[in-house]
DRENDO-1510 file (C-alpha; in Angstrom, 1 decimal, always signed):
<recs>
REC; n; res; u; v; w
REC; 1; UNK; -23.1; +0.0; +27.8 .
REC; 2; UNK; -24.4; +1.5; +24.6 .
REC; 3; UNK; -22.4; +4.2; +23.2 .
REC; 4; UNK; -24.4; +7.1; +23.9 .
REC; 5; UNK; -23.8; +6.1; +27.5 .
REC; 6; UNK; -20.0; +5.7; +27.0 .
REC; 7; UNK; -19.6; +9.3; +25.5 .
REC; 8; UNK; -21.3; +10.8; +28.6 .
REC; 9; UNK; -18.6; +9.7; +30.4 .
REC; 10; UNK; -15.3; +9.7; +27.9 .
REC; 11; UNK; -14.2; +12.6; +25.7 .
REC; 12; UNK; -14.0; +10.4; +22.5 .
REC; 13; UNK; -15.1; +6.4; +21.9 .
REC; 14; UNK; -14.1; +4.1; +19.3 .
REC; 15; UNK; -16.2; +1.2; +17.9 .
REC; 16; UNK; -16.1; -2.2; +19.7 .
REC; 17; UNK; -13.8; -4.9; +18.3 .
REC; 18; UNK; -13.2; -8.6; +19.0 .
REC; 19; UNK; -10.3; -9.8; +21.1 .
REC; 20; UNK; -11.6; -13.3; +21.2 .
REC; 21; UNK; -15.2; -14.6; +20.6 .
REC; 22; UNK; -16.2; -14.1; +24.3 .
REC; 23; UNK; -14.5; -10.7; +24.9 .
REC; 24; UNK; -15.7; -7.3; +23.2 .
REC; 25; UNK; -13.7; -3.8; +23.5 .
REC; 26; UNK; -13.6; -0.7; +22.6 .
REC; 27; UNK; -10.6; +2.6; +23.4 .
REC; 28; UNK; -12.1; +5.6; +25.3 .
REC; 29; UNK; -10.5; +8.6; +25.7 .
REC; 30; UNK; -10.5; +10.6; +29.2 .
REC; 31; UNK; -8.6; +13.6; +29.8 .
REC; 32; UNK; -6.5; +13.1; +26.6 .
REC; 33; UNK; -5.5; +10.0; +27.6 .
REC; 34; UNK; -6.9; +6.4; +26.1 .
REC; 35; UNK; -7.8; +2.7; +27.9 .
REC; 36; UNK; -10.2; +0.4; +27.0 .
REC; 37; UNK; -13.6; -0.5; +28.4 .
REC; 38; UNK; -15.4; -4.3; +27.9 .
REC; 39; UNK; -19.3; -4.5; +26.7 .
REC; 40; UNK; -20.4; -3.7; +30.5 .
REC; 41; UNK; -18.5; -0.5; +30.5 .
REC; 42; UNK; -15.9; -1.3; +32.8 .
REC; 43; UNK; -12.3; +0.4; +32.5 .
REC; 44; UNK; -10.3; -2.7; +32.0 .
REC; 45; UNK; -7.4; -1.0; +30.8 .
REC; 46; UNK; -7.2; +2.4; +32.6 .
REC; 47; UNK; -7.0; +5.5; +31.1 .
REC; 48; UNK; -3.4; +6.2; +31.0 .
REC; 49; UNK; -2.1; +5.8; +27.2 .
REC; 50; UNK; -1.2; +8.6; +24.6 .
REC; 51; UNK; -2.3; +6.4; +22.0 .
REC; 52; UNK; -3.6; +2.9; +21.6 .
REC; 53; UNK; -4.2; +0.5; +18.7 .
REC; 54; UNK; -6.4; -2.2; +18.3 .
REC; 55; UNK; -6.8; -5.4; +19.7 .
REC; 56; UNK; -4.7; -8.5; +17.5 .
REC; 57; UNK; -4.5; -12.0; +18.9 .
REC; 58; UNK; -5.6; -10.4; +22.3 .
REC; 59; UNK; -3.1; -7.8; +22.5 .
REC; 60; UNK; -3.3; -3.8; +21.8 .
REC; 61; UNK; -0.4; -1.9; +21.1 .
REC; 62; UNK; +0.1; +1.1; +23.5 .
REC; 63; UNK; +1.8; +4.5; +24.0 .
REC; 64; UNK; +3.0; +6.0; +27.5 .
REC; 65; UNK; +6.2; +8.4; +28.0 .
REC; 66; UNK; +6.5; +8.7; +24.0 .
REC; 67; UNK; +7.0; +4.7; +24.2 .
REC; 68; UNK; +5.6; +1.6; +23.0 .
REC; 69; UNK; +4.1; -1.8; +24.4 .
REC; 70; UNK; +1.3; -3.6; +24.4 .
REC; 71; UNK; -1.3; -4.6; +26.9 .
REC; 72; UNK; -3.8; -7.6; +27.5 .
REC; 73; UNK; -7.4; -7.5; +27.8 .
REC; 74; UNK; -7.2; -7.8; +31.5 .
REC; 75; UNK; -5.0; -4.5; +31.3 .
REC; 76; UNK; -2.2; -6.1; +32.2 .
REC; 77; UNK; +1.1; -4.2; +30.2 .
REC; 78; UNK; +2.6; -7.6; +28.8 .
REC; 79; UNK; +5.1; -5.9; +27.1 .
REC; 80; UNK; +6.5; -3.1; +28.6 .
REC; 81; UNK; +6.1; +0.9; +27.0 .
REC; 82; UNK; +10.0; +1.0; +26.2 .
REC; 83; UNK; +9.9; +0.7; +22.0 .
REC; 84; UNK; +10.0; +3.6; +19.7 .
REC; 85; UNK; +7.4; +1.6; +17.5 .
REC; 86; UNK; +5.9; -1.6; +17.2 .
REC; 87; UNK; +3.4; -3.7; +15.1 .
REC; 88; UNK; +0.5; -5.7; +15.7 .
REC; 89; UNK; +1.1; -9.2; +17.0 .
REC; 90; UNK; +1.0; -11.8; +13.7 .
REC; 91; UNK; +1.7; -15.8; +14.3 .
REC; 92; UNK; +2.4; -15.1; +18.6 .
REC; 93; UNK; +5.0; -12.4; +18.0 .
REC; 94; UNK; +4.9; -8.7; +17.3 .
REC; 95; UNK; +7.8; -6.7; +15.8 .
REC; 96; UNK; +9.3; -4.0; +18.0 .
REC; 97; UNK; +12.2; -1.2; +17.2 .
REC; 98; UNK; +14.3; -0.1; +20.2 .
REC; 99; UNK; +17.4; +2.3; +19.6 .
REC; 100; UNK; +16.7; +2.3; +15.8 .
REC; 101; UNK; +16.7; -1.3; +15.2 .
REC; 102; UNK; +13.8; -4.3; +14.9 .
REC; 103; UNK; +13.8; -7.5; +16.5 .
REC; 104; UNK; +10.4; -9.7; +17.8 .
REC; 105; UNK; +8.8; -9.8; +21.2 .
REC; 106; UNK; +6.5; -12.7; +22.0 .
REC; 107; UNK; +3.3; -12.7; +23.7 .
REC; 108; UNK; +5.0; -12.7; +27.5 .
REC; 109; UNK; +7.2; -9.9; +26.4 .
REC; 110; UNK; +10.5; -11.8; +25.7 .
REC; 111; UNK; +12.4; -10.1; +23.1 .
REC; 112; UNK; +12.7; -13.6; +21.2 .
REC; 113; UNK; +14.7; -12.0; +18.3 .
REC; 114; UNK; +17.2; -9.1; +19.3 .
REC; 115; UNK; +16.6; -5.4; +18.3 .
REC; 116; UNK; +19.8; -5.6; +15.8 .
REC; 117; UNK; +17.8; -5.4; +12.2 .
REC; 118; UNK; +17.1; -2.5; +9.9 .
REC; 119; UNK; +14.2; -4.0; +8.4 .
REC; 120; UNK; +12.2; -6.8; +9.2 .
REC; 121; UNK; +8.8; -8.4; +8.0 .
REC; 122; UNK; +6.2; -10.3; +10.1 .
REC; 123; UNK; +6.4; -14.0; +10.6 .
REC; 124; UNK; +5.2; -16.3; +8.1 .
REC; 125; UNK; +5.1; -20.0; +8.4 .
REC; 126; UNK; +7.6; -19.9; +11.1 .
REC; 127; UNK; +10.0; -17.6; +9.6 .
REC; 128; UNK; +10.7; -14.0; +9.2 .
REC; 129; UNK; +12.7; -12.0; +6.6 .
REC; 130; UNK; +15.0; -9.7; +8.6 .
REC; 131; UNK; +17.5; -7.0; +7.2 .
REC; 132; UNK; +21.2; -6.7; +8.6 .
REC; 133; UNK; +23.5; -4.7; +6.7 .
REC; 134; UNK; +21.5; -4.1; +3.6 .
REC; 135; UNK; +21.0; -7.6; +2.9 .
REC; 136; UNK; +18.3; -9.7; +3.8 .
REC; 137; UNK; +17.7; -13.7; +5.6 .
REC; 138; UNK; +15.4; -15.2; +7.7 .
REC; 139; UNK; +14.9; -15.8; +11.7 .
REC; 140; UNK; +12.7; -18.6; +13.0 .
REC; 141; UNK; +10.7; -18.9; +15.9 .
REC; 142; UNK; +13.6; -18.7; +18.5 .
REC; 143; UNK; +15.4; -16.2; +16.9 .
REC; 144; UNK; +18.1; -18.2; +15.1 .
REC; 145; UNK; +19.2; -16.9; +11.7 .
REC; 146; UNK; +18.5; -19.9; +9.9 .
REC; 147; UNK; +18.9; -18.4; +6.4 .
REC; 148; UNK; +22.2; -15.6; +6.6 .
REC; 149; UNK; +21.5; -12.1; +5.9 .
REC; 150; UNK; +23.5; -12.5; +2.6 .
REC; 151; UNK; +20.9; -11.4; -0.1 .
REC; 152; UNK; +19.3; -8.3; -2.0 .
REC; 153; UNK; +15.9; -9.3; -1.5 .
REC; 154; UNK; +13.7; -12.3; -0.2 .
REC; 155; UNK; +10.3; -13.4; -0.7 .
REC; 156; UNK; +8.2; -15.2; +2.4 .
REC; 157; UNK; +8.3; -19.2; +2.1 .
REC; 158; UNK; +6.0; -21.0; +0.1 .
REC; 159; UNK; +5.8; -24.8; +0.0 .
REC; 160; UNK; +8.9; -24.5; +2.2 .
REC; 161; UNK; +11.2; -22.5; +0.0 .
REC; 162; UNK; +11.5; -18.9; -0.4 .
REC; 163; UNK; +12.6; -16.8; -3.2 .
REC; 164; UNK; +16.0; -15.0; -2.9 .
REC; 165; UNK; +18.3; -12.5; -5.0 .
REC; 166; UNK; +21.9; -12.3; -4.9 .
REC; 167; UNK; +24.3; -10.6; -7.6 .
REC; 168; UNK; +21.1; -9.9; -9.7 .
REC; 169; UNK; +20.2; -13.4; -9.9 .
REC; 170; UNK; +17.0; -15.4; -8.2 .
REC; 171; UNK; +16.9; -18.5; -6.7 .
REC; 172; UNK; +15.4; -20.6; -4.1 .
REC; 173; UNK; +16.5; -21.4; -0.2 .
REC; 174; UNK; +14.6; -24.1; +2.0 .
REC; 175; UNK; +13.7; -24.0; +5.7 .
REC; 176; UNK; +17.7; -24.7; +6.8 .
REC; 177; UNK; +19.4; -22.1; +4.3 .
REC; 178; UNK; +20.6; -24.1; +1.7 .
REC; 179; UNK; +20.3; -22.5; -1.7 .
REC; 180; UNK; +18.2; -25.4; -3.5 .
REC; 181; UNK; +17.9; -23.5; -6.4 .
REC; 182; UNK; +21.0; -21.8; -7.6 .
REC; 183; UNK; +20.7; -18.0; -7.9 .
REC; 184; UNK; +21.2; -18.0; -12.0 .
REC; 185; UNK; +17.3; -17.0; -13.1 .
REC; 186; UNK; +16.5; -13.2; -14.4 .
REC; 187; UNK; +12.8; -13.3; -12.6 .
REC; 188; UNK; +10.7; -16.1; -10.3 .
REC; 189; UNK; +7.9; -17.2; -9.1 .
REC; 190; UNK; +6.6; -18.9; -6.3 .
REC; 191; UNK; +6.0; -22.7; -6.0 .
REC; 192; UNK; +2.8; -24.0; -7.0 .
REC; 193; UNK; +2.0; -27.6; -6.6 .
REC; 194; UNK; +5.7; -28.1; -6.6 .
REC; 195; UNK; +7.1; -26.4; -9.3 .
REC; 196; UNK; +8.2; -23.0; -9.5 .
REC; 197; UNK; +8.6; -20.6; -12.8 .
REC; 198; UNK; +11.9; -19.7; -13.3 .
REC; 199; UNK; +13.6; -17.2; -16.6 .
REC; 200; UNK; +16.5; -17.9; -18.2 .
REC; 201; UNK; +18.2; -16.1; -21.2 .
REC; 202; UNK; +14.6; -14.6; -21.4 .
REC; 203; UNK; +12.8; -18.2; -21.7 .
REC; 204; UNK; +10.5; -19.3; -19.6 .
REC; 205; UNK; +10.4; -23.0; -17.7 .
REC; 206; UNK; +10.0; -25.0; -14.6 .
REC; 207; UNK; +11.9; -25.9; -11.7 .
REC; 208; UNK; +11.1; -28.5; -8.7 .
REC; 209; UNK; +11.9; -28.2; -5.2 .
REC; 210; UNK; +15.2; -30.2; -5.5 .
REC; 211; UNK; +16.1; -27.5; -8.4 .
REC; 212; UNK; +16.0; -29.6; -11.3 .
REC; 213; UNK; +14.7; -27.8; -14.2 .
REC; 214; UNK; +12.1; -30.0; -15.1 .
REC; 215; UNK; +10.5; -28.1; -18.0 .
REC; 216; UNK; +13.3; -26.6; -20.0 .
REC; 217; UNK; +13.4; -22.9; -20.4 .
REC; 218; UNK; +12.7; -22.6; -23.9 .
REC; 219; UNK; +9.1; -20.8; -23.7 .
REC; 220; UNK; +7.8; -17.3; -24.2 .
REC; 221; UNK; +5.1; -17.6; -21.9 .
REC; 222; UNK; +4.1; -19.6; -19.1 .
REC; 223; UNK; +1.3; -20.1; -16.8 .
REC; 224; UNK; +1.2; -21.7; -13.1 .
REC; 225; UNK; +0.4; -25.6; -12.6 .
REC; 226; UNK; -2.9; -26.2; -12.0 .
REC; 227; UNK; -4.2; -29.9; -12.0 .
REC; 228; UNK; -0.7; -30.9; -12.8 .
REC; 229; UNK; -0.5; -29.6; -16.1 .
REC; 230; UNK; +0.2; -26.1; -17.0 .
REC; 231; UNK; +0.0; -23.8; -20.0 .
REC; 232; UNK; +3.0; -22.7; -22.3 .
REC; 233; UNK; +3.7; -20.6; -25.3 .
REC; 234; UNK; +6.3; -21.5; -28.0 .
REC; 235; UNK; +6.7; -19.4; -31.2 .
REC; 236; UNK; +3.1; -17.9; -30.5 .
REC; 237; UNK; +1.1; -20.8; -29.8 .
REC; 238; UNK; +0.1; -22.3; -27.2 .
REC; 239; UNK; +0.0; -26.1; -25.4 .
REC; 240; UNK; +0.3; -27.6; -22.3 .
REC; 241; UNK; +3.4; -29.4; -20.2 .
REC; 242; UNK; +2.6; -32.2; -17.7 .
REC; 243; UNK; +4.4; -32.4; -14.3 .
REC; 244; UNK; +7.2; -34.3; -15.9 .
REC; 245; UNK; +8.0; -31.6; -18.3 .
REC; 246; UNK; +6.9; -33.3; -21.3 .
REC; 247; UNK; +4.9; -31.4; -23.7 .
REC; 248; UNK; +1.3; -33.8; -24.1 .
REC; 249; UNK; -0.4; -31.0; -25.6 .
REC; 250; UNK; +1.6; -29.8; -28.5 .
REC; 251; UNK; +2.1; -26.1; -28.7 .
REC; 252; UNK; -0.4; -25.4; -31.8 .
REC; 253; UNK; -3.2; -23.4; -30.5 .
REC; 254; UNK; -3.8; -19.5; -30.6 .
REC; 255; UNK; -5.5; -19.6; -27.3 .
REC; 256; UNK; -6.1; -22.1; -24.1 .
REC; 257; UNK; -7.7; -22.1; -21.1 .
REC; 258; UNK; -6.8; -24.0; -17.8 .
REC; 259; UNK; -7.8; -27.6; -17.3 .
REC; 260; UNK; -10.8; -28.0; -15.4 .
REC; 261; UNK; -12.2; -32.1; -15.1 .
REC; 262; UNK; -9.6; -33.4; -16.9 .
REC; 263; UNK; -10.1; -31.1; -19.7 .
REC; 264; UNK; -9.2; -27.9; -21.2 .
REC; 265; UNK; -10.7; -25.4; -23.7 .
REC; 266; UNK; -8.6; -24.7; -26.7 .
REC; 267; UNK; -8.5; -22.4; -30.0 .
REC; 268; UNK; -7.1; -23.6; -33.4 .
REC; 269; UNK; -7.6; -21.9; -36.5 .
REC; 270; UNK; -10.6; -19.9; -35.2 .
REC; 271; UNK; -12.5; -23.1; -34.4 .
REC; 272; UNK; -13.1; -23.5; -30.2 .
REC; 273; UNK; -12.9; -26.8; -28.8 .
REC; 274; UNK; -11.3; -29.3; -26.1 .
REC; 275; UNK; -8.2; -31.4; -25.4 .
REC; 276; UNK; -7.5; -34.0; -22.7 .
REC; 277; UNK; -4.2; -34.7; -20.9 .
REC; 278; UNK; -3.4; -36.7; -23.3 .
REC; 279; UNK; -3.3; -34.4; -26.1 .
REC; 280; UNK; -6.5; -35.7; -28.0 .
REC; 281; UNK; -9.0; -33.1; -29.5 .
REC; 282; UNK; -12.6; -32.8; -29.3 .
REC; 283; UNK; -14.8; -30.9; -31.4 .
REC; 284; UNK; -12.4; -29.6; -33.8 .
</recs>
């Protein structure tokens, strides 16, 4: 059914959105209540809700009696309207708020993570950051608190490690909650190619996933690893370290670009050239 025909029947019509590759739905309003129609104009979700959101992962948030829940694309209220606030589904779970506390429901409406947390973030890679009594940790799909809520701040997991802050210092935990990189660093960055940038006593270095400081914290600036190499700056000059922490390209260059196809562009004494991964120069 075209938009003009729908506007003749309803007070307001929102754009059609994809529910799945075969189904598109549009929110419609009649007598100050919202529902959804399909592309044929059939009202598959009755106009009985005060507000509705878009469909995400096959479910749409709906408000009835001042409370929120979710409907599926067949019109079934799969999550009852009993929550003060909800977020869209992400990774098969949706954050929900009840009696001022947050938890998560699955697509069947089961409260898999009890509403006991002050703040929650969406699931990423099977884990969600949660805050309890002002401290952060992580829960898994089953609602188990795999990382205890004892950290001042946490980041999402990346390469099976999550940055965590305790007593003002940063480290990393694994998916079992073990603090594999002790919280002793002033700053950290997420893991890339098995290494994470860390800062200690004003200098930068790198740790591996086991917490070993494979590149000592002695550099003024560093960049993320790419192709097994990372640019580092010492005494105002740039060079490169490899994954074992060896300074294979000495810090003698005014500027360097990242390695590409085995070579990196470098600048020394105002002239541009190339170096390879063994530190051999070309064109200088």
